[in-house]
C-alpha positions as CSV (number, residue, x, y, z in Angstrom):
1,M,121.0,139.8,55.8
2,K,117.3,140.7,56.2
3,N,116.4,137.1,57.0
4,L,119.1,137.1,59.7
5,L,117.7,140.3,61.3
6,L,114.2,138.9,61.1
7,I,115.1,135.6,62.7
8,S,117.2,137.4,65.4
9,G,114.3,139.7,66.2
10,F,111.9,136.8,66.5
11,L,114.2,134.9,68.9
12,I,114.7,137.9,71.1
13,L,111.0,138.5,71.4
14,S,110.2,134.9,72.0
15,L,112.8,134.8,74.9
16,A,111.5,138.0,76.4
17,S,108.0,136.5,76.9
18,C,109.2,133.2,78.3
19,K,107.4,131.7,81.3
20,K,109.7,130.8,84.2
21,D,109.4,129.6,87.7
22,Y,109.5,132.4,90.3
23,V,109.4,132.0,94.1
24,C,107.0,134.2,96.1
25,E,108.3,134.5,99.7
26,C,105.9,135.7,102.3
27,T,107.0,136.7,105.8
28,I,104.2,136.6,108.4
29,T,105.0,138.8,111.4
30,D,103.0,139.3,114.7
31,K,103.5,142.8,116.2
32,D,102.7,141.4,119.7
33,E,105.2,138.6,119.2
34,V,102.7,136.0,120.4
35,I,103.3,133.9,117.3
36,P,106.9,133.6,116.0
37,D,107.7,134.9,112.5
38,Q,106.9,132.5,109.7
39,I,108.2,132.4,106.2
40,K,106.2,130.6,103.5
41,T,107.1,130.2,99.9
42,V,105.0,129.5,96.8
43,T,106.4,128.8,93.4
44,Y,104.6,130.3,90.4
45,N,105.2,129.7,86.7
46,G,104.6,132.6,84.5
47,K,105.9,136.0,83.3
48,K,107.7,138.0,85.9
49,D,105.3,140.9,85.8
50,D,102.3,138.7,86.3
51,V,103.9,136.7,89.1
52,E,105.0,140.0,90.9
53,G,101.4,141.3,90.7
54,T,100.0,138.0,92.2
55,C,102.7,137.9,94.9
56,T,102.3,141.5,95.9
57,A,98.6,141.1,96.1
58,M,99.1,138.4,98.8
59,S,100.6,141.1,101.1
60,K,98.1,142.2,103.8
61,K,97.7,143.8,107.2
62,E,95.2,142.4,109.7
63,D,95.2,143.7,113.3
64,N,98.6,142.8,114.6
65,I,99.5,140.3,111.8
66,I,101.5,141.7,108.9
67,T,102.1,139.5,105.8
68,T,104.8,140.9,103.4
69,C,105.3,139.0,100.1
70,I,108.1,139.5,97.5
71,V,109.4,137.7,94.5
72,K,112.8,136.2,94.9
């Protein structure tokens, strides 16, 4: 019984830390509407928390151009 619990616990922990492919979708918007909205996607392989941090860090605001990035 103890072995079964130990193996089950190990499997759960190993699945929780799996690396997967996540898509970071960035929408680029121009407030003055000179440039049409653009959507760019980048695929990252890693843990969800790490990918979310990387993707969110890509969001920025420069003059009239706003880039908003989210993990999908």
